[in-house]
TORROVO-191262 format. One record per residue (C-alpha): residue in one letter; x negated, y, z negated. Coordinates in steps of 0.02 Angstrom, whole numbers, padded with zeros to 5 digits, always signed. Layout:
# TORROVO-191262
AXYZ;...
END
This chain:
# TORROVO-191262
X-02991+00335-09739;X-02906+00357-09909;X-02876+00544-09880;X-02786+00511-09717;X-02696+00679-09707;X-02864+00769-09692;X-02905+00674-09533;X-02740+00670-09438;X-02791+00813-09323;X-02940+00713-09260;X-02843+00548-09251;X-02712+00635-09144;X-02850+00701-09031;X-02922+00525-09011;X-02748+00457-08970;X-02728+00589-08834;X-02899+00549-08760;X-02855+00364-08758;X-02692+00404-08668;X-02794+00500-08539;X-02905+00347-08512;X-03062+00431-08581;X-03093+00316-08731;X-03039+00153-08809;X-02989+00177-08991;X-02996+00049-09131;X-02965+00060-09318;X-03048-00048-09450;X-02978-00012-09622;X-02887-00077-09775;X-02728-00175-09737;X-02617-00049-09826;X-02694+00093-09726;X-02666-00007-09568;X-02483-00026-09616;X-02471+00162-09642;X-02544+00185-09468;X-02406+00077-09395;X-02260+00144-09497;X-02195+00307-09568;X-02133+00226-09728;X-02159+00338-09879;X-02163+00181-09987;X-02311+00107-09894;X-02403+00272-09909;X-02362+00281-10093;X-02433+00107-10122;X-02593+00151-10031;X-02679+00227-10182;X-02674+00063-10277;X-02769-00034-10144;X-02926+00070-10121;X-03079-00006-10203;X-03168+00161-10204;X-03110+00335-10158;X-03216+00440-10040;X-03208+00603-09943;X-03264+00527-09778;X-03192+00459-09617;X-03327+00345-09546;X-03342+00295-09365;X-03455+00245-09224;X-03459+00263-09036;X-03512+00122-08919;X-03574+00193-08754;X-03689+00118-08621;X-03747-00021-08736;X-03790+00093-08883;X-03698+00122-09047;X-03703+00291-09135;X-03631+00313-09310;X-03549+00470-09377;X-03450+00525-09528;X-03325+00666-09557;X-03341+00741-09732;X-03178+00818-09793;X-03241+00879-09962;X-03169+01051-09995;X-03331+01107-10078;X-03453+01173-09945;X-03601+01130-10058;X-03554+00946-10079;X-03633+00811-09968;X-03644+00621-09963;X-03831+00589-09964;X-03814+00403-09926;X-03714+00444-09770;X-03836+00581-09721;X-03970+00447-09718;X-03868+00322-09617;X-03776+00417-09481;X-03829+00505-09322;X-03709+00650-09348;X-03631+00715-09509;X-03478+00824-09475;X-03438+00943-09618;X-03260+01009-09617;X-03310+01147-09740;X-03479+01189-09666;X-03582+01329-09745;X-03628+01473-09631;X-03809+01460-09685;X-03929+01353-09787;X-04012+01442-09932;X-04136+01349-10045;X-04052+01434-10195;X-03888+01348-10153;X-03717+01402-10089;X-03677+01585-10121;X-03519+01627-10218;X-03576+01806-10257;X-03742+01898-10255;X-03768+01838-10433;X-03699+01661-10420;X-03767+01518-10313;X-03702+01339-10329;X-03838+01205-10306;X-03821+01085-10159;X-03741+00929-10234;X-03708+00747-10194;X-03533+00674-10189;X-03597+00549-10317;X-03606+00575-10505;X-03762+00546-10609;X-03654+00421-10703;X-03615+00294-10566;X-03466+00225-10663;X-03366+00385-10634;X-03241+00391-10491;X-03258+00522-10355;X-03141+00654-10427;X-03176+00620-10610;X-03265+00754-10708;X-03451+00728-10732;X-03620+00799-10684;X-03661+00772-10500;X-03826+00718-10424;X-03918+00858-10335;X-03968+00863-10151;X-04148+00914-10181;X-04199+00891-09998;X-04046+00943-09898;X-04154+01039-09774;X-04220+00877-09698;X-04042+00834-09641;X-03993+01003-09567;X-04011+00943-09387;X-03881+00807-09423;X-03754+00920-09508;X-03628+00992-09385;X-03479+01106-09420;X-03304+01044-09384;X-03136+01124-09431;X-02981+01103-09540;X-02814+01036-09478;X-02640+01065-09552;X-02599+01005-09727;X-02506+00857-09653;X-02447+00818-09478;X-02337+00667-09519;X-02304+00537-09653;X-02396+00402-09559;X-02538+00395-09433;X-02447+00310-09291;X-02465+00389-09120;X-02278+00420-09110;X-02271+00504-09281;X-02418+00619-09250;X-02367+00671-09074;X-02185+00700-09124;X-02234+00809-09272;X-02363+00905-09170;X-02235+00944-09035;X-02116+01007-09170;X-02251+01130-09228;X-02279+01190-09050;X-02095+01238-09029;X-02126+01387-09143;X-02247+01464-09015;X-02096+01541-08927;X-02038+01641-09080;X-02052+01830-09077;X-02172+01922-09192;X-02046+02028-09287;X-02156+02066-09439;X-02335+02123-09469;X-02419+02016-09603;X-02377+01884-09733;X-02465+01794-09873;X-02419+01630-09957;X-02523+01588-10111;X-02504+01459-10248;X-02556+01531-10416;X-02592+01699-10497;X-02741+01633-10597;X-02869+01496-10587;X-02905+01360-10715;X-02920+01406-10898;X-03097+01448-10950;X-03173+01342-11089;X-03325+01360-11200;X-03493+01271-11204;X-03505+01204-11026;X-03690+01162-11016;X-03703+01033-10876;X-03559+01080-10760;X-03478+00969-10630;X-03490+01089-10482;X-03341+01003-10400;X-03229+01062-10544;X-03176+01244-10532;X-03143+01248-10719;X-03327+01211-10748;X-03383+01346-10625;X-03271+01477-10707;X-03321+01424-10882;X-03508+01415-10845;X-03526+01586-10761;X-03394+01677-10866;X-03391+01865-10826;X-03508+01849-10676;X-03357+01805-10570;X-03168+01803-10562;X-03061+01667-10485;X-02991+01706-10310;X-02813+01679-10372;X-02826+01841-10470;X-02863+01936-10309;X-02722+01841-10221;X-02600+01900-10354;X-02650+02082-10330;X-02650+02068-10139;X-02474+01995-10146;X-02414+02145-10246;X-02491+02262-10117;X-02399+02175-09974;X-02235+02179-10071;X-02253+02368-10090;X-02275+02406-09904;X-02100+02377-09835;X-01997+02252-09739;X-02130+02209-09610;X-02238+02138-09749;X-02199+01975-09840;X-02301+01936-09996;X-02267+01770-10082;X-02354+01698-10234;X-02264+01541-10288;X-02323+01512-10466;X-02372+01639-10599;X-02496+01563-10720;X-02655+01461-10724;X-02680+01329-10590;X-02716+01189-10715;X-02572+01208-10838;X-02388+01166-10835;X-02344+01327-10927;X-02311+01424-10768;X-02166+01518-10690;X-02123+01451-10516;X-02025+01560-10394;X-01925+01425-10306;X-01839+01553-10195;X-02006+01593-10114;X-02052+01413-10072;X-02058+01369-09886;X-02041+01180-09855;X-02194+01106-09770;X-02098+01055-09614;X-02037+01235-09593;X-02199+01324-09635;X-02266+01348-09458;X-02098+01416-09403;X-02105+01540-09548;X-02282+01595-09502;X-02238+01613-09317;X-02134+01771-09349;X-02287+01869-09411;X-02433+01945-09318;X-02552+01902-09461;X-02567+01780-09605;X-02675+01841-09750;X-02815+01731-09820;X-02919+01761-09975;X-03056+01631-09987;X-03033+01513-10133;X-03075+01338-10190;X-03263+01363-10178;X-03247+01483-10029;X-03177+01349-09914;X-03068+01389-09762;X-02889+01328-09796;X-02759+01245-09685;X-02671+01411-09656;X-02797+01452-09519;X-02743+01315-09399;X-02561+01324-09455;X-02566+01505-09396;X-02667+01488-09237;X-02556+01352-09163;X-02404+01468-09170;X-02494+01622-09106;X-02523+01707-09273;X-02691+01788-09313;X-02782+01783-09480;X-02835+01929-09588;X-02963+01868-09714;X-03094+01920-09838;X-03276+01885-09790;X-03297+01704-09739;X-03435+01595-09810;X-03404+01441-09702;X-03390+01415-09515;X-03297+01311-09386;X-03380+01226-09239;X-03347+01375-09126;X-03351+01559-09177;X-03190+01650-09212;X-03138+01790-09094;X-03001+01921-09108;X-02888+01791-09189;X-02981+01825-09354;X-03002+01998-09433;X-03118+02007-09585;X-03095+02139-09719;X-03191+02167-09883;X-03275+02034-09989;X-03162+01952-10118;X-03178+01766-10155;X-03257+01745-10327;X-03317+01925-10337;X-03274+02009-10503;X-03110+02100-10475;X-03183+02271-10520;X-03311+02247-10380;X-03180+02229-10244;X-03151+02382-10133;X-02962+02381-10151;X-02937+02549-10065;X-03026+02487-09910;X-02928+02324-09916;X-02760+02413-09919;X-02817+02532-09782;X-02869+02384-09674;X-02697+02305-09696;X-02607+02464-09646;X-02716+02489-09492;X-02719+02311-09425;X-02722+02312-09234;X-02572+02245-09140;X-02594+02061-09097;X-02543+01979-08934;X-02482+01806-08981;X-02525+01742-08807;X-02708+01786-08839;X-02706+01688-09002;X-02624+01539-08916;X-02751+01545-08774;X-02893+01544-08901;X-02809+01399-08991;X-02790+01297-08832;X-02970+01329-08782;X-03051+01292-08950;X-02944+01209-09082;X-02809+01097-09007;X-02830+00911-09052;X-02895+00844-08887;X-03027+00982-08874;X-03087+00945-09051;X-03094+00758-09018;X-03201+00789-08863;X-03319+00897-08967;X-03340+00756-09094;X-03377+00627-08960;X-03493+00738-08856;X-03591+00794-09010;X-03625+00613-09060;X-03671+00559-08883;X-03786+00708-08855;X-03884+00672-09014;
END
């Protein structure tokens, strides 16, 4: 599991189920990853990247039960239209952390005028590494695998430096302490950049896993979500002290020529505590319309989410802990109903943090998610 931080939520859930006597848990992985599971050393984790023979987006596993073995994989690719076709062939269940709400033969919808084709993790040029730029293979028959593809969810950006049981549980308990904080403010936002990657000319065969290629290929048919995030931040900043709008870097997301507002940065270990003082955390879908970590980082401290229209789903439907407003995402900025958006912000209903925490405990906490993974595989 090279991208270990993506999977810590599920690993923690498996640890907790093992402590309860429900499962026996074993890891089979590279030695350096095993060391990072047993230690919190930042040096071991830093060395990890030099020991992987091949990067991948997946956490692979199997369940032995009553003499039978069922294989599964968890796909962490941030692109909802990206799948590992080899794994789809091999496993019983394919969990997609960024799972599209619907399958459309045209592809994954970014706007009414833009659909991204269903793609393979793999490049057409097999010599390219996973995240290198190059044309991807297409999933021309994804519909035959739809019964295997199951939605999952997204955990926090990082629970701990290492994957040891002690590290994950200690960090998780630290997050939970913020559940007791009072909701003294209405809504916040915390975004990274004011613009997306720089558009280039003559992109003929785009790599759909590169946002720069998407922006360059479709040109004026869409605008990057960061541009809407910038404008939304300014709206929040204009509404008074109960509103906290933060956009950390002004400039394109793929250049070093940016202005960073260091005074607005919230350290990762303090982020959930910061969020816990607000009734809502604003989301504007970005990065190929994926759901970001801010959802779970909000829910676990009793903060609801206000978001633009969602294009992906979690394994259970959202309730009152998520309020959807107008469509934004990659929509051209002049197509966004900004008046309705601002009106929706001003008239957000009061949120009971205990309701959000109850929903979190019932649907999203680590042990519940781990049970869902296991039961889904066994029921197949």
